[in-house]
N, CA, C, O and the ligand as a Tripos MOL2 file, in Angstrom:
@<TRIPOS>MOLECULE
protein
  245   243    62     0     0
PROTEIN
NO_CHARGES

@<TRIPOS>ATOM
      1 N         108.8570   94.1320   31.4340 N.3       1 MET1
      2 CA        109.5580   92.9630   31.9720 C.3       1 MET1
      3 C         109.2440   92.8200   33.4540 C.2       1 MET1
      4 O         109.4380   93.7620   34.2220 O.2       1 MET1
      5 N         108.7670   91.6630   33.8580 N.am      2 SER2
      6 CA        108.4930   91.4830   35.2690 C.3       2 SER2
      7 C         109.4560   90.4570   35.8580 C.2       2 SER2
      8 O         109.6310   89.3560   35.3370 O.2       2 SER2
      9 N         110.0630   90.8610   36.9510 N.am      3 LEU3
     10 CA        111.0140   89.9770   37.6010 C.3       3 LEU3
     11 C         110.3040   89.1300   38.6490 C.2       3 LEU3
     12 O         109.3330   89.5640   39.2690 O.2       3 LEU3
     13 N         110.7990   87.9380   38.8310 N.am      4 LYS4
     14 CA        110.2850   87.0660   39.8760 C.3       4 LYS4
     15 C         111.4350   86.6960   40.7960 C.2       4 LYS4
     16 O         112.5960   86.6540   40.3880 O.2       4 LYS4
     17 N         111.0890   86.4340   42.0330 N.am      5 ALA5
     18 CA        112.1100   86.0840   43.0150 C.3       5 ALA5
     19 C         111.9960   84.6220   43.4020 C.2       5 ALA5
     20 O         110.8980   84.1070   43.6160 O.2       5 ALA5
     21 N         113.1410   83.9580   43.4910 N.am      6 CYS6
     22 CA        113.1670   82.5630   43.9450 C.3       6 CYS6
     23 C         112.8950   82.5280   45.4400 C.2       6 CYS6
     24 O         113.4970   83.2880   46.1980 O.2       6 CYS6
     25 N         111.9860   81.6470   45.8730 N.am      7 ARG7
     26 CA        111.6550   81.5930   47.2990 C.3       7 ARG7
     27 C         112.7900   81.0190   48.1390 C.2       7 ARG7
     28 O         112.8700   81.3130   49.3320 O.2       7 ARG7
     29 N         113.6490   80.2270   47.5680 N.am      8 SER8
     30 CA        114.7340   79.7070   48.4010 C.3       8 SER8
     31 C         116.0040   80.5480   48.3360 C.2       8 SER8
     32 O         116.6630   80.7160   49.3620 O.2       8 SER8
     33 N         116.3790   81.0860   47.1720 N.am      9 CYS9
     34 CA        117.6280   81.8670   47.0910 C.3       9 CYS9
     35 C         117.3980   83.3690   47.1300 C.2       9 CYS9
     36 O         118.3380   84.1240   47.3780 O.2       9 CYS9
     37 N         116.1670   83.8260   46.8900 N.am     10 LYS10
     38 CA        115.8310   85.2410   46.8110 C.3      10 LYS10
     39 C         116.4130   85.9320   45.5660 C.2      10 LYS10
     40 O         116.3060   87.1510   45.4340 O.2      10 LYS10
     41 N         117.0090   85.1840   44.6800 N.am     11 VAL11
     42 CA        117.5500   85.8010   43.4750 C.3      11 VAL11
     43 C         116.3970   86.1830   42.5400 C.2      11 VAL11
     44 O         115.3820   85.4910   42.4670 O.2      11 VAL11
     45 N         116.5780   87.3030   41.8290 N.am     12 LEU12
     46 CA        115.5470   87.7510   40.8970 C.3      12 LEU12
     47 C         115.8890   87.2850   39.4970 C.2      12 LEU12
     48 O         117.0490   87.2930   39.0840 O.2      12 LEU12
     49 N         114.8550   86.8790   38.7720 N.am     13 THR13
     50 CA        115.0700   86.4200   37.4090 C.3      13 THR13
     51 C         113.8970   86.8400   36.5440 C.2      13 THR13
     52 O         112.7870   87.0150   37.0460 O.2      13 THR13
     53 N         114.1290   87.0010   35.2560 N.am     14 ASP14
     54 CA        113.0090   87.2780   34.3560 C.3      14 ASP14
     55 C         112.6180   86.0020   33.6030 C.2      14 ASP14
     56 O         111.7670   86.0370   32.7150 O.2      14 ASP14
     57 N         113.2300   84.9020   33.9540 N.am     15 GLY15
     58 CA        112.8670   83.6220   33.3420 C.3      15 GLY15
     59 C         111.9170   82.8460   34.2310 C.2      15 GLY15
     60 O         111.3650   83.3830   35.1910 O.2      15 GLY15
     61 N         111.7320   81.5740   33.9020 N.am     16 ASP16
     62 CA        110.8130   80.7320   34.6700 C.3      16 ASP16
     63 C         111.5490   79.7980   35.6340 C.2      16 ASP16
     64 O         110.9300   79.0570   36.3980 O.2      16 ASP16
     65 N         112.8710   79.8510   35.5810 N.am     17 THR17
     66 CA        113.6670   78.9600   36.4150 C.3      17 THR17
     67 C         114.6990   79.7760   37.1730 C.2      17 THR17
     68 O         115.2810   80.7100   36.6220 O.2      17 THR17
     69 N         114.9250   79.4320   38.4250 N.am     18 CYS18
     70 CA        115.9440   80.1150   39.2010 C.3      18 CYS18
     71 C         117.3250   79.8010   38.6360 C.2      18 CYS18
     72 O         117.6600   78.6300   38.4540 O.2      18 CYS18
     73 N         118.1400   80.8320   38.3540 N.am     19 PRO19
     74 CA        119.4580   80.5790   37.7710 C.3      19 PRO19
     75 C         120.4410   79.9450   38.7590 C.2      19 PRO19
     76 O         121.4840   79.4330   38.3540 O.2      19 PRO19
     77 N         120.1140   79.9770   40.0370 N.am     20 ILE20
     78 CA        121.0480   79.4350   41.0330 C.3      20 ILE20
     79 C         120.6830   78.0070   41.4280 C.2      20 ILE20
     80 O         121.5010   77.0960   41.2960 O.2      20 ILE20
     81 N         119.4500   77.8070   41.9150 N.am     21 CYS21
     82 CA        119.0940   76.4610   42.3810 C.3      21 CYS21
     83 C         118.3240   75.6790   41.3290 C.2      21 CYS21
     84 O         117.9830   74.5160   41.5470 O.2      21 CYS21
     85 N         118.0460   76.3050   40.1900 N.am     22 LYS22
     86 CA        117.3110   75.6740   39.0850 C.3      22 LYS22
     87 C         115.8910   75.2880   39.4720 C.2      22 LYS22
     88 O         115.2400   74.4900   38.7980 O.2      22 LYS22
     89 N         115.4220   75.8770   40.5840 N.am     23 GLY23
     90 CA        114.0700   75.5830   41.0280 C.3      23 GLY23
     91 C         113.0530   76.4390   40.2850 C.2      23 GLY23
     92 O         113.4090   77.4060   39.6120 O.2      23 GLY23
     93 N         111.7930   76.0730   40.4180 N.am     24 LYS24
     94 CA        110.7280   76.8270   39.7660 C.3      24 LYS24
     95 C         109.7750   77.4420   40.7710 C.2      24 LYS24
     96 O         108.6650   77.8460   40.4240 O.2      24 LYS24
     97 N         110.2110   77.5100   42.0090 N.am     25 ASP25
     98 CA        109.3670   78.0970   43.0490 C.3      25 ASP25
     99 C         109.6210   79.6050   43.1110 C.2      25 ASP25
    100 O         110.3110   80.0990   44.0030 O.2      25 ASP25
    101 N         109.0440   80.3220   42.1400 N.am     26 LEU26
    102 CA        109.2860   81.7560   42.0110 C.3      26 LEU26
    103 C         108.0570   82.5290   42.4480 C.2      26 LEU26
    104 O         106.9280   82.0630   42.3000 O.2      26 LEU26
    105 N         108.2880   83.7130   42.9860 N.am     27 SER27
    106 CA        107.1940   84.5370   43.4620 C.3      27 SER27
    107 C         107.2830   85.9340   42.8620 C.2      27 SER27
    108 O         108.3660   86.5060   42.7410 O.2      27 SER27
    109 N         106.1330   86.4700   42.4890 N.am     28 GLU28
    110 CA        106.1280   87.8560   42.0010 C.3      28 GLU28
    111 C         105.8890   88.8260   43.1390 C.2      28 GLU28
    112 O         105.8850   90.0420   42.9490 O.2      28 GLU28
    113 N         105.6880   88.2720   44.3270 N.am     29 ASP29
    114 CA        105.3700   89.1020   45.4760 C.3      29 ASP29
    115 C         106.6050   89.2120   46.3760 C.2      29 ASP29
    116 O         106.8040   88.4090   47.2880 O.2      29 ASP29
    117 N         107.4190   90.2190   46.0970 N.am     30 TYR30
    118 CA        108.6370   90.3920   46.8780 C.3      30 TYR30
    119 C         108.8420   91.8720   47.1740 C.2      30 TYR30
    120 O         108.2530   92.7450   46.5360 O.2      30 TYR30
    121 N         109.6860   92.1220   48.1510 N.am     31 MET31
    122 CA        109.9560   93.5070   48.5280 C.3      31 MET31
    123 C         111.4430   93.7740   48.5000 C.2      31 MET31
    124 O         112.2540   92.9250   48.8690 O.2      31 MET31
    125 N         111.7890   94.9820   48.0520 N.am     32 GLY32
    126 CA        113.1870   95.3890   48.0850 C.3      32 GLY32
    127 C         113.9900   94.7550   46.9740 C.2      32 GLY32
    128 O         113.6180   93.7170   46.4260 O.2      32 GLY32
    129 N         115.0790   95.3830   46.6560 N.am     33 LEU33
    130 CA        115.9400   94.8760   45.5800 C.3      33 LEU33
    131 C         117.3660   95.2870   45.8940 C.2      33 LEU33
    132 O         117.6420   96.4630   46.1290 O.2      33 LEU33
    133 N         118.2560   94.3330   45.8980 N.am     34 ILE34
    134 CA        119.6660   94.7030   46.0120 C.3      34 ILE34
    135 C         120.4260   94.0770   44.8640 C.2      34 ILE34
    136 O         120.1010   92.9870   44.3940 O.2      34 ILE34
    137 N         121.4440   94.7910   44.4260 N.am     35 ILE35
    138 CA        122.3040   94.2660   43.3740 C.3      35 ILE35
    139 C         123.6410   93.9260   44.0210 C.2      35 ILE35
    140 O         124.3250   94.7930   44.5640 O.2      35 ILE35
    141 N         123.9920   92.6600   43.9510 N.am     36 VAL36
    142 CA        125.2490   92.2090   44.5410 C.3      36 VAL36
    143 C         126.2610   92.0050   43.4150 C.2      36 VAL36
    144 O         126.0730   91.1650   42.5350 O.2      36 VAL36
    145 N         127.3320   92.7890   43.4620 N.am     37 LEU37
    146 CA        128.3660   92.6700   42.4370 C.3      37 LEU37
    147 C         129.5260   91.8210   42.9380 C.2      37 LEU37
    148 O         130.1650   91.0990   42.1720 O.2      37 LEU37
    149 N         129.7840   91.9220   44.2380 N.am     38 ASP38
    150 CA        130.9010   91.1930   44.8120 C.3      38 ASP38
    151 C         130.4870   90.6170   46.1690 C.2      38 ASP38
    152 O         130.7130   91.2410   47.2060 O.2      38 ASP38
    153 N         129.8830   89.4320   46.1590 N.am     39 PRO39
    154 CA        129.3340   88.8670   47.4010 C.3      39 PRO39
    155 C         130.3840   88.6870   48.4960 C.2      39 PRO39
    156 O         130.0470   88.7020   49.6800 O.2      39 PRO39
    157 N         131.6450   88.5180   48.1160 N.am     40 GLU40
    158 CA        132.6850   88.2800   49.1220 C.3      40 GLU40
    159 C         132.9870   89.5140   49.9560 C.2      40 GLU40
    160 O         133.4130   89.4010   51.1050 O.2      40 GLU40
    161 N         132.7670   90.6990   49.3810 N.am     41 SER41
    162 CA        133.1010   91.8950   50.1460 C.3      41 SER41
    163 C         131.8620   92.6860   50.5580 C.2      41 SER41
    164 O         131.9800   93.8140   51.0370 O.2      41 SER41
    165 N         130.6830   92.1080   50.3770 N.am     42 SER42
    166 CA        129.4570   92.7900   50.7560 C.3      42 SER42
    167 C         128.9160   92.2340   52.0730 C.2      42 SER42
    168 O         128.5770   91.0540   52.1710 O.2      42 SER42
    169 N         128.8410   93.1000   53.0760 N.am     43 GLU43
    170 CA        128.3150   92.6670   54.3740 C.3      43 GLU43
    171 C         126.8560   92.2610   54.2590 C.2      43 GLU43
    172 O         126.4130   91.3030   54.8920 O.2      43 GLU43
    173 N         126.1170   93.0010   53.4450 N.am     44 LEU44
    174 CA        124.6950   92.6990   53.2720 C.3      44 LEU44
    175 C         124.5150   91.3310   52.6170 C.2      44 LEU44
    176 O         123.6450   90.5540   53.0110 O.2      44 LEU44
    177 N         125.3360   91.0480   51.6230 N.am     45 ALA45
    178 CA        125.2620   89.7530   50.9530 C.3      45 ALA45
    179 C         125.5360   88.6270   51.9430 C.2      45 ALA45
    180 O         124.8700   87.5930   51.9160 O.2      45 ALA45
    181 N         126.5190   88.8320   52.8180 N.am     46 LYS46
    182 CA        126.8330   87.8070   53.8210 C.3      46 LYS46
    183 C         125.6640   87.6080   54.7600 C.2      46 LYS46
    184 O         125.3040   86.4850   55.1150 O.2      46 LYS46
    185 N         125.0740   88.7420   55.1580 N.am     47 LYS47
    186 CA        123.9480   88.6820   56.0860 C.3      47 LYS47
    187 C         122.7700   87.9170   55.4760 C.2      47 LYS47
    188 O         122.0650   87.1820   56.1670 O.2      47 LYS47
    189 N         122.5750   88.1040   54.1790 N.am     48 LEU48
    190 CA        121.4500   87.4510   53.5090 C.3      48 LEU48
    191 C         121.8150   86.0620   52.9940 C.2      48 LEU48
    192 O         120.9710   85.3550   52.4450 O.2      48 LEU48
    193 N         123.0710   85.6780   53.1730 N.am     49 GLY49
    194 CA        123.4950   84.3500   52.7260 C.3      49 GLY49
    195 C         123.6570   84.2470   51.2120 C.2      49 GLY49
    196 O         123.4830   83.1740   50.6330 O.2      49 GLY49
    197 N         123.9900   85.3660   50.5760 N.am     50 ILE50
    198 CA        124.1280   85.3960   49.1250 C.3      50 ILE50
    199 C         125.5600   85.0420   48.7280 C.2      50 ILE50
    200 O         126.5170   85.6220   49.2410 O.2      50 ILE50
    201 N         125.6950   84.0940   47.8180 N.am     51 GLU51
    202 CA        127.0430   83.6480   47.4540 C.3      51 GLU51
    203 C         127.3860   83.8960   45.9980 C.2      51 GLU51
    204 O         128.5290   83.6960   45.5860 O.2      51 GLU51
    205 N         126.4050   84.3310   45.2110 N.am     52 ALA52
    206 CA        126.6750   84.5810   43.8000 C.3      52 ALA52
    207 C         126.2110   85.9870   43.4610 C.2      52 ALA52
    208 O         125.2500   86.4840   44.0490 O.2      52 ALA52
    209 N         126.8890   86.6350   42.5140 N.am     53 LYS53
    210 CA        126.4600   87.9890   42.1720 C.3      53 LYS53
    211 C         125.1580   87.9610   41.3860 C.2      53 LYS53
    212 O         124.8390   86.9900   40.7010 O.2      53 LYS53
    213 N         124.4170   89.0560   41.5080 N.am     54 GLY54
    214 CA        123.1360   89.1120   40.8200 C.3      54 GLY54
    215 C         122.1970   90.0670   41.5240 C.2      54 GLY54
    216 O         122.5950   90.8030   42.4270 O.2      54 GLY54
    217 N         120.9580   90.0470   41.1050 N.am     55 ARG55
    218 CA        119.9210   90.9020   41.7190 C.3      55 ARG55
    219 C         119.1030   90.0530   42.6700 C.2      55 ARG55
    220 O         118.6970   88.9410   42.3330 O.2      55 ARG55
    221 N         118.8670   90.5750   43.8460 N.am     56 TYR56
    222 CA        118.1480   89.8220   44.8670 C.3      56 TYR56
    223 C         117.0350   90.6410   45.4880 C.2      56 TYR56
    224 O         117.1180   91.8650   45.5850 O.2      56 TYR56
    225 N         115.9920   89.9410   45.9070 N.am     57 ALA57
    226 CA        114.9350   90.5680   46.6870 C.3      57 ALA57
    227 C         115.3490   90.5310   48.1590 C.2      57 ALA57
    228 O         116.0360   89.6070   48.5940 O.2      57 ALA57
    229 N         114.9300   91.5340   48.9130 N.am     58 ILE58
    230 CA        115.2160   91.5300   50.3500 C.3      58 ILE58
    231 C         114.2630   90.5650   51.0470 C.2      58 ILE58
    232 O         114.6540   89.8190   51.9450 O.2      58 ILE58
    233 N         113.0250   90.5960   50.6210 N.am     59 LYS59
    234 CA        112.0100   89.7830   51.2750 C.3      59 LYS59
    235 C         111.1020   89.1550   50.2150 C.2      59 LYS59
    236 O         110.6040   89.8580   49.3370 O.2      59 LYS59
    237 N         110.8890   87.8710   50.2880 N.am     60 VAL60
    238 CA        110.0020   87.1830   49.3610 C.3      60 VAL60
    239 C         108.8390   86.6120   50.1420 C.2      60 VAL60
    240 O         109.0270   85.9460   51.1600 O.2      60 VAL60
    241 N         107.6220   86.8780   49.6570 N.am     61 ARG61
    242 CA        106.4590   86.3430   50.3600 C.3      61 ARG61
    243 C         105.8960   85.1250   49.6470 C.2      61 ARG61
    244 O         104.9110   84.5430   50.1030 O.2      61 ARG61
    245 ZN        116.6990   79.5310   43.7590 Zn       62 ZN62
@<TRIPOS>BOND
     1     1     2 1
     2     2     3 1
     3     3     4 2
     4     3     5 am
     5     5     6 1
     6     6     7 1
     7     7     8 2
     8     7     9 am
     9     9    10 1
    10    10    11 1
    11    11    12 2
    12    11    13 am
    13    13    14 1
    14    14    15 1
    15    15    16 2
    16    15    17 am
    17    17    18 1
    18    18    19 1
    19    19    20 2
    20    19    21 am
    21    21    22 1
    22    22    23 1
    23    23    24 2
    24    23    25 am
    25    25    26 1
    26    26    27 1
    27    27    28 2
    28    27    29 am
    29    29    30 1
    30    30    31 1
    31    31    32 2
    32    31    33 am
    33    33    34 1
    34    34    35 1
    35    35    36 2
    36    35    37 am
    37    37    38 1
    38    38    39 1
    39    39    40 2
    40    39    41 am
    41    41    42 1
    42    42    43 1
    43    43    44 2
    44    43    45 am
    45    45    46 1
    46    46    47 1
    47    47    48 2
    48    47    49 am
    49    49    50 1
    50    50    51 1
    51    51    52 2
    52    51    53 am
    53    53    54 1
    54    54    55 1
    55    55    56 2
    56    55    57 am
    57    57    58 1
    58    58    59 1
    59    59    60 2
    60    59    61 am
    61    61    62 1
    62    62    63 1
    63    63    64 2
    64    63    65 am
    65    65    66 1
    66    66    67 1
    67    67    68 2
    68    67    69 am
    69    69    70 1
    70    70    71 1
    71    71    72 2
    72    71    73 am
    73    73    74 1
    74    74    75 1
    75    75    76 2
    76    75    77 am
    77    77    78 1
    78    78    79 1
    79    79    80 2
    80    79    81 am
    81    81    82 1
    82    82    83 1
    83    83    84 2
    84    83    85 am
    85    85    86 1
    86    86    87 1
    87    87    88 2
    88    87    89 am
    89    89    90 1
    90    90    91 1
    91    91    92 2
    92    91    93 am
    93    93    94 1
    94    94    95 1
    95    95    96 2
    96    95    97 am
    97    97    98 1
    98    98    99 1
    99    99   100 2
   100    99   101 am
   101   101   102 1
   102   102   103 1
   103   103   104 2
   104   103   105 am
   105   105   106 1
   106   106   107 1
   107   107   108 2
   108   107   109 am
   109   109   110 1
   110   110   111 1
   111   111   112 2
   112   111   113 am
   113   113   114 1
   114   114   115 1
   115   115   116 2
   116   115   117 am
   117   117   118 1
   118   118   119 1
   119   119   120 2
   120   119   121 am
   121   121   122 1
   122   122   123 1
   123   123   124 2
   124   123   125 am
   125   125   126 1
   126   126   127 1
   127   127   128 2
   128   127   129 am
   129   129   130 1
   130   130   131 1
   131   131   132 2
   132   131   133 am
   133   133   134 1
   134   134   135 1
   135   135   136 2
   136   135   137 am
   137   137   138 1
   138   138   139 1
   139   139   140 2
   140   139   141 am
   141   141   142 1
   142   142   143 1
   143   143   144 2
   144   143   145 am
   145   145   146 1
   146   146   147 1
   147   147   148 2
   148   147   149 am
   149   149   150 1
   150   150   151 1
   151   151   152 2
   152   151   153 am
   153   153   154 1
   154   154   155 1
   155   155   156 2
   156   155   157 am
   157   157   158 1
   158   158   159 1
   159   159   160 2
   160   159   161 am
   161   161   162 1
   162   162   163 1
   163   163   164 2
   164   163   165 am
   165   165   166 1
   166   166   167 1
   167   167   168 2
   168   167   169 am
   169   169   170 1
   170   170   171 1
   171   171   172 2
   172   171   173 am
   173   173   174 1
   174   174   175 1
   175   175   176 2
   176   175   177 am
   177   177   178 1
   178   178   179 1
   179   179   180 2
   180   179   181 am
   181   181   182 1
   182   182   183 1
   183   183   184 2
   184   183   185 am
   185   185   186 1
   186   186   187 1
   187   187   188 2
   188   187   189 am
   189   189   190 1
   190   190   191 1
   191   191   192 2
   192   191   193 am
   193   193   194 1
   194   194   195 1
   195   195   196 2
   196   195   197 am
   197   197   198 1
   198   198   199 1
   199   199   200 2
   200   199   201 am
   201   201   202 1
   202   202   203 1
   203   203   204 2
   204   203   205 am
   205   205   206 1
   206   206   207 1
   207   207   208 2
   208   207   209 am
   209   209   210 1
   210   210   211 1
   211   211   212 2
   212   211   213 am
   213   213   214 1
   214   214   215 1
   215   215   216 2
   216   215   217 am
   217   217   218 1
   218   218   219 1
   219   219   220 2
   220   219   221 am
   221   221   222 1
   222   222   223 1
   223   223   224 2
   224   223   225 am
   225   225   226 1
   226   226   227 1
   227   227   228 2
   228   227   229 am
   229   229   230 1
   230   230   231 1
   231   231   232 2
   232   231   233 am
   233   233   234 1
   234   234   235 1
   235   235   236 2
   236   235   237 am
   237   237   238 1
   238   238   239 1
   239   239   240 2
   240   239   241 am
   241   241   242 1
   242   242   243 1
   243   243   244 2
@<TRIPOS>SUBSTRUCTURE
     1 MET1         2 RESIDUE 1 A MET
     2 SER2         6 RESIDUE 1 A SER
     3 LEU3        10 RESIDUE 1 A LEU
     4 LYS4        14 RESIDUE 1 A LYS
     5 ALA5        18 RESIDUE 1 A ALA
     6 CYS6        22 RESIDUE 1 A CYS
     7 ARG7        26 RESIDUE 1 A ARG
     8 SER8        30 RESIDUE 1 A SER
     9 CYS9        34 RESIDUE 1 A CYS
    10 LYS10       38 RESIDUE 1 A LYS
    11 VAL11       42 RESIDUE 1 A VAL
    12 LEU12       46 RESIDUE 1 A LEU
    13 THR13       50 RESIDUE 1 A THR
    14 ASP14       54 RESIDUE 1 A ASP
    15 GLY15       58 RESIDUE 1 A GLY
    16 ASP16       62 RESIDUE 1 A ASP
    17 THR17       66 RESIDUE 1 A THR
    18 CYS18       70 RESIDUE 1 A CYS
    19 PRO19       74 RESIDUE 1 A PRO
    20 ILE20       78 RESIDUE 1 A ILE
    21 CYS21       82 RESIDUE 1 A CYS
    22 LYS22       86 RESIDUE 1 A LYS
    23 GLY23       90 RESIDUE 1 A GLY
    24 LYS24       94 RESIDUE 1 A LYS
    25 ASP25       98 RESIDUE 1 A ASP
    26 LEU26      102 RESIDUE 1 A LEU
    27 SER27      106 RESIDUE 1 A SER
    28 GLU28      110 RESIDUE 1 A GLU
    29 ASP29      114 RESIDUE 1 A ASP
    30 TYR30      118 RESIDUE 1 A TYR
    31 MET31      122 RESIDUE 1 A MET
    32 GLY32      126 RESIDUE 1 A GLY
    33 LEU33      130 RESIDUE 1 A LEU
    34 ILE34      134 RESIDUE 1 A ILE
    35 ILE35      138 RESIDUE 1 A ILE
    36 VAL36      142 RESIDUE 1 A VAL
    37 LEU37      146 RESIDUE 1 A LEU
    38 ASP38      150 RESIDUE 1 A ASP
    39 PRO39      154 RESIDUE 1 A PRO
    40 GLU40      158 RESIDUE 1 A GLU
    41 SER41      162 RESIDUE 1 A SER
    42 SER42      166 RESIDUE 1 A SER
    43 GLU43      170 RESIDUE 1 A GLU
    44 LEU44      174 RESIDUE 1 A LEU
    45 ALA45      178 RESIDUE 1 A ALA
    46 LYS46      182 RESIDUE 1 A LYS
    47 LYS47      186 RESIDUE 1 A LYS
    48 LEU48      190 RESIDUE 1 A LEU
    49 GLY49      194 RESIDUE 1 A GLY
    50 ILE50      198 RESIDUE 1 A ILE
    51 GLU51      202 RESIDUE 1 A GLU
    52 ALA52      206 RESIDUE 1 A ALA
    53 LYS53      210 RESIDUE 1 A LYS
    54 GLY54      214 RESIDUE 1 A GLY
    55 ARG55      218 RESIDUE 1 A ARG
    56 TYR56      222 RESIDUE 1 A TYR
    57 ALA57      226 RESIDUE 1 A ALA
    58 ILE58      230 RESIDUE 1 A ILE
    59 LYS59      234 RESIDUE 1 A LYS
    60 VAL60      238 RESIDUE 1 A VAL
    61 ARG61      242 RESIDUE 1 A ARG
    62 ZN62       245 GROUP 0 **** ****
């Protein structure tokens, strides 16, 4: 299974469409992975602008 990262939300998905913005601008070239379970209490999620729980790339190229 290969995950792709959305270039605008940084969310990781194994589908062809971003589950958050419904965009198709996905990249297989990303670095880092964080799992956000509770975006409201995660400082890292706030820093990265993450508002929904899920798996995210730290950096998308
Ligand atoms: Zn997106």
